[in-house]
N, C-alpha and C positions, 0 to 999 in steps of 0.2 A: 591358409598359407602354409607352405612346407617349411620345416625347421631348417634354417641355413646351415646349422651345424651338421644336420643329417646329409644335406647336399655336399657339404665340404668333405665330410668323412667317407661318404659312400656314393660318389658320383655315378659309378657304373650301375649300382643297384637302382638308383633313381632313374637313370637313363633307360634301363631295361623295363622298368615299371611303366614309364611314360610311353615307351615304344608300344607296349601292349594296348595302350589307349589309342594308338594311331596318331599320337601328338608329336609334332616336330617342334622342339623347344631349344632355345639358345643356352643350353646348359653350360657350355664352355665359357660363354660370355659372362654368365652369372658368376661362375667360379673366379674368372679373372677380375671382375668388378669387386667381388668380395675380398680377394687378395689385396687389390689396390686400396680398398677402403680401410682394411686393417693396417696396411703399411702407412697410410696417411695419418691414421689415429696414433700410431706408435711414434711417427716422426714428430707430430705436433706435441705429444706428451713429453718427448725428450727435450724439445725446444723450450717448453714451458718450465721444465725442471731446471734447465740451464739458466733461463731468465730469472727464476726465483733465487738460484744460488748467487748469481752476479748481483742481483738487487740487494741481497743480504750483505754482500761484500761492500757494495757502494755505500750502504747505509752506515757502515762503520768507519768510513773514510772521512777525514776532516776536509779534504779537497776532492772534488769529484772529477776524475780524469775525463776530458772531453771525448777522447777516443772510445773509452769504455761506454760512455753514454750513447755515442753514435752507434756502437755495436749493439747496444740494447735495442735501439730503435729499429735496426735492421732485423734483429730477431723478432721483434713485434710485427714488423711488416711481413716477414716470412710466415709467422704463425697465422696471420690474417689470410695470406694467400693460400696456405694449406687448408684452413678452415673452409674457405670458399670452394676449393676443389673437392674437399671431403663432402660438402653438402650436395654438390652436383653428382658425384659418384654414388652417394647414398640414395638420392632420389631416383637415379637410373636403375640402381640395383633393386630398390623397393618396387618400382613399377614392373620390372621383369618378374619378380617374385610373386606379385599380386596376379600376374597373368598365367602363372603355372597352375595346372589342375592338380587335384589330389591324386595320390597313387593308390591303385586298387589293392584290396586285400588279396592274399595269395589264392584263396579259394574261389575268386570271381572267375567265371569262364572266359577264356580268351576268344575274342571275335572282333570283326571289323565294324559291324553295324547291327541294327535291330533284327536282321535276318538270322543272326547267330545267337540271339537270346534263347533261353531254355525255359520251356513250360514246366513248372514245378508240380502243380496239381490243378485240377479243375473241380468246380462245385456246381451242382444243379444240372438239370437236364433241359436242353433246348426244347422249347415247346413246338410240337408239330401242329401248326395252325392249318385249319381246313379251308383257308382262303389265302389269297396272295396278300402278305402284309404290306402295308403302306409305310414309306419312310416318314419320319417325324415332321418334315416340312410340309408334306401333304396333309397329314393328320391335323397338325396345328392350325393350318389355314382353314380346313373344312370345319373344325370345331370352333374357330374364332378365338383361339387362345394364344396364337403367335401371329404377330403382324410384322412382316419383313418390310413392306413398303413404307410404313410410317417410321420404322427404325432407321431406314436409309434416309428418309426425309429429314429426320432430326439430326443425324450424326454421320451419315455416309455409309459406305459399304462395311460389312462385318458387324453391323449393329442391328438390333431387332427389338420389338416390344413384346413383352408377355402381358396378356390381357385376362382379366377375370380369373377363372379357375386355373389358368396357366401360371399367372403370378402367384396365386395362392398355393399351387403345388410346389413351386420353388421355395416359397416362404416356409411351407410345412416341412420340406426336406431339411432346411437349415435348422429349424427348431428341433426336429426329430434327432438329427445327428448331434447337435450340441447337447441335448438332454441325455442321449445315450452315452456320449463320451464323458460327460460330467458325472452322471448318476451311477452308471454301471462300470465305466472304465477308469474312473478316478482322476480325471484331468481337471485342472482349474481353468475356468473360462476367463478369457481376456478380451476386452474390446479395445483394440489399438487404433492409433491414427492410420489413415490411409495414405498419408504423405509423410515422408521421413527425410532426415538430413542426409547429406552425401556420405558421412562416415558410417551410417547404418547400411547403406548399399555396399560399401567396401567391406564392412564386417561380415555381411551375409554372403559375400563372394559374387555379387552382381556387378560391381564396379571394380576395376575399369573394363573388364573383359566384355560385358554385355551392354554397354552404354547405348548402342544403336537399337536395342530392343526395349528400351525403357522410355516412359513418358516423364518429361522434366519441365519444371517451371523455372526458367533461367533467372528470372528477376529475384526470387527469394531462395533459389537453389534448393527447392523441394523436389523430391522424387516420388512419383506415384508408385505404390507397392505393386510388384508383379505377383505377390503372394504374401500371406500373413507370416510366412517364414522370416521375412525381412525384419519387421518390428519385433517378433518374438525372439529372434536371435539376439537382438540388441537390448532387450529388457535388462540384461545383467552385464552390458558392456562396461569394461574397465572396473569390474568388481572382483573382489576375492570373497567367495562364498564360504560361510562358516562351516565347521564340521557338523555332520549329521543332517544337513539340509537336502542333500541329493538322495534320490533322484527328484527332479522337478518336472512335472508334466503339465503342459499348457495346451489349451485348445482355443481357437479363435475363428470367427467368421469375418471375412472381409470381401469387398469387391477387389478384383485383381485387374491390373491394367498392363497390357503388353502390345507392342507393335508386331502383331502377327504378320510375318512376311512369307507369303505362300506363292508357290508357282501357279501360273494360270491354270484354272480348272481343277486344282488339287484342294479337296476338302472345302470347297466354296459353297456347297449347298447346306442350308439349314443353320443350326446353332452350334455345330461341333467346334468351330474355331471362331473366336471373336476378339476384338480389342479390349472388351470389358466382360468379365464373367465373375460369378461368385464361387467361393470355395470355403469349406471348413477345413482348417489346418491343425494337425497335431504336432507338438514340438516337445522335445525332451532335452534336459541337461542331466548328464549322468556321469558316474565314475568311469574312468577308462576301461577297467576290467569287466564292466557290466554292459557295455554298449551293444554287444552282439545279442545278449539275452533280451535287452530292451527293444532291439529292432524286431525280434520275433514277436514280442508282445504287441508292438505297434502295428505290425502287419495283421495280427489276429484281430485287433480292434477295428481296423479298416475292413477286414473280411466280414466282421460281425454286422456291419451296416448292410453289406450286400446280401447276407443271409437273411436278415430280418426283412429286407425288401423282397426276398425270394426271387432274385434275378440270377440267372446262370453267370458265372464268372470264372476266370482262370488267373492263376498267379504265375508271373513270368520273372525269372531272374535275369537281370541285365548283364550282358557281356561287357568286357573292358572297353570296347569301342563305342558302346551306347550309354556308358555311365555319365551321370550329370557331373558338371565341373567340380563340385565340392565333395562328391560322394566317394567313399571307399567300397561301398556295397549297396546295391539297390534291388528292390523288387517292385514290379508294377502289378496292379490289379486291372484286368480288362473285363468289362461287362459285355455280354452278347446283345447285339441290336439286330433283330431279324429284318426290320424294314430297310436298314442300310446294308444288311447282310455282312456285318463285320464286327470285330471285337474292338471296343472303345476303351481306351485307358481312362480310368476314373480315379486312380490313385497311384502315387509313386512314393514308396517308403524307403528312406535312405539313412545310412549311418555315415556321418561326415568325419568321424574321428575327432581329432583336435584341430582340424583345418580351419573351421570358422572361429573356434575359440582363440586361436592364435591371432587371427585378424582382428577380432573384437576384444582381445585381451580379457578373457573370462577364465578365472582360475578358482580353485577351491583348496581348502586345507583339509586333508584327511583326518588330522588330529589337531588339537589346540595349538601345539607348538611346532607343528610340521611345516615344511617349506611348501608354499603354494605350487600347485601344478595345474595344467590346463584340463578343463572338463572335456568330455566328448558330447557332441550335439547330434540329435536325430530329428528328422522331419518327415511328415507323411500326410498326404491328402486324406481327409476323412469324411466326406469325399468332395470331388470337384463337381459342381452343380450342373452345368449344361449337359454333360454326357450322361449323368444319372437321370436327368429329366428325359433325355432321348431314350434311354434304355427302358424306363418305366412306360413311356408312351408306346414304344414299339412292341414291348413284351406283353403289355396288358391291353392292347387294342383288341376290339371285338369285330366280328364280321360286319356289323352295322355301322362301324366307324367310331363307336364310343370307346372310352378308355376306362377300365376298372381301376380304382385307386387301391394300391397295396394296403393290406389290412393294417400294417404298422403305421400308416400315415392317415388313416381315416379320421381319427379324432383331431388331427391337426388341420386337415383340409376341410372337414365339416360335411363331407358327402362321400358316397361310395363309388360314384361314377361321374365321368365327364361326358355329356351328351351334346350333340348339335341341337340348336333350337327346334328344328323340325321333329326331333325324336322325343321332345318333352310333351 
């Protein structure tokens, strides 16, 4: 959430920053509601002061003048009326503020959409295969490790089954990435709930803006997490962190649930997009002055996964028009998939500034007696499973249709190669 004081004092700066994102926002209405809200608070405060003064006067009188008592009742009624209006104005103002996206850092490239993103650097050489590479959906079915038909039978479109070494490959990737981030990158592993309260979705910036893309249990008001970022953000909701505790680095694996709404024929083949997928998520709570440095470290941690898997990738800085709702600055990592003949996003690492911390009320004290201030939060995929599985299958496929397991995963998978039954 943006600081209302920042909006109040610098409306044109905020307007220009949001224009760079291509966002049309009711900034004038927000400013008017804020003005009205403060006026109502001031008016109610004056009436309460007047009522207190008159009450003190009446308490000293031997006889209570009827007119004065009637006037007091009128003041009380007026206060109640103002308080009711104040609540309505506050709720409308808060709803609009919750729907405002974060403002980009000045060094974020300006652009309308993903076509204006900037390739920062690339790593690894795309393999020159001596045969026509198959896409993962053909490989998976030939090897018997992906079952689309039964996934649809169980749950409908955009679901699939991983079978045998396909399931083991995904589990191996999860264990490998968690071990790497914990043992070499210094993160603390968390196993969070996969369903959270409404306030957790608000704190992480998913509600109210993205309600249509979330799965919701209406009876208990539980929300299925679209990413581990949601519970990790809220681990310290409504807390004041003590001096010396920052930075805090968490990593978690969760299933992720999203209402993927795709145009007909777009990204509908294979396991690239689904309503349920697994992801390992990195998350950081840091001091404001160190968030840019921590973003660079997080990006390197995500790149390390790609390098240890020895899969070509590139890092892309997102332009203003492609930034996520809560981000001030973001970098995507895209792995090469020769069977699909495209770059697949496997990670997005973002600095959210104090945007989520304001929504979730997460503060820290720089020193023992210092005034609490909001932390900065960062999140990054470390990595997203379906597309990493795709990249492994398509980059490590062999001419006979088998798939060699990357060396870093072999002790987790328990084999060096995935073969079709007839090749055994």
